[in-house]
N, C-alpha and C positions, 0 to 999 in steps of 0.2 A: 525269110521264116514266113507261111503263112498256114494260120490254125486254119485247118480242115471243119466242112459242117460235122465229119465224126467224132469231131472233137469237143465244138461247141454245142451240140446235142449228147452228149455224154456226159456236160458240165449242166447242163438242165436238165436231163434226167436225175442226174445226183441232189441236184438241189432240188427238186420235184419229189423226189423218195423223204427228203430230209423232212423237207414244212409239211409233209401229210404222213410221218413213221408212226406210225402205233403199235400194238402187239398183233395186227395182223398183215397179210399181206397186199400190197398194193397192185388191183389185175393191171395188166399190161395198158387193155383199150382205156383207163383212167389216164394214164399216164402220156399215152398218146393223144386222147383227147384236147387233154389239159395245154400240153406244148405245139399242138398241130402237128404234128408227124404220125405219114401214116403208120399203120401195128407192123406193118412187114418190116420197115426199113428200121423202128423202132426196137423189135423184137431184136435183128439182127446187133444192134449196138450193146442192149443188154446179156445179150449171148456172150458179147465179149468182154463184158465189169462182169457178169457171174465167175467164167471160167478163169477170170484172173481177182478174185474173191473180193473184188468191189460190194457185189450184189448178192442177197440170198435169193434162189429160185424158187418157188416151188409150185408145182404142175396140180392142173386137177380142178376142184371146185374148193371155190376160197383160196387158190394158189394168187400169185404174180409173183412181185417183187419187195425187198425190204433190203435196207443198209446190211452191208455185213459190221458195220462198227460208226462210231461216233462219228458225225459230221466235219467235224473239228480235226479229225484223223486224217482227212483225204488232202492233199495238196493239190494245188490246179493242175501243176506240173506233172505227177506222177499219172493223171489223168488221161492228159496230152499225151503223156507217153507209149500211155496200155491202145490207146487205140490210136498207135502206129504215127504218131506225131514227132518230127525230129524237128526239137527245138532250134538247133543252130542257126544262126545268121547266114552261114555261109557254107554251100559244101563240101569243104575242106576239113572241116572243123568234125562232118558226122566220117571219116575214115580213122578213128584213132587208130584202130589194130596194124593197120599197114602205115597209114602216117603218110603225109604227101612232100612230095620227091625234092618239094622245091624249100620247104619248110623254113631250111637252115640262111636263105638268102631271101625271105622273102620281108618286106618292110611295112606291108599291112596286117600282117598274120598278130603281132601283140595286142592290135587294136581288136579284131575280128575274136578274139581272144577273151578281152574285156567285155567286149559289149557280150558274149557267149555266159558269160560271167552275171553279169547284169541281169542278163532274164531270168537264166537260171535262179537270181537269187527272188528275181521279182516274184514269179510262181509257184515258186516254193513258201516263198510268205504270205501265202494267198490258201485259203482254205475255203470245201464248201461250206462250212457253217458265216465264214465271213461272207462270202457270194449270199447265202440265205437271209443274212441279216444286214446285210450292204454295207458291208464295213472292209470292202477291198479295199486296199490301201494303194493310194494312189499317187 
């Protein structure tokens, strides 16, 4: 499992919105400047977050982005998954519908399943609010 730039930046953008939230929308330029990310790339990622109802977007004068819900309601795992991240530690755990033809004889599968559960539990236990306040459980 390798978390991509898309997933890492999405978390950074949500933390930025949480830290700067108010009653107004935050312009994309402000977010991209603070996070040192090109506005074009930032806009692509924010579009994904908007389509998945993580953020609300408003176009035009006074437009920008704001969180759709409280920062404590965003689990790190769901943010990474919406950015097309696969959190499974090995490929054979990603083909759940089809299953692996070797699963019944695989000596390592229980180990990978346990690791997958640990990763999921860990990331499910951390929210954007935790990251914003530096309270991520280590």
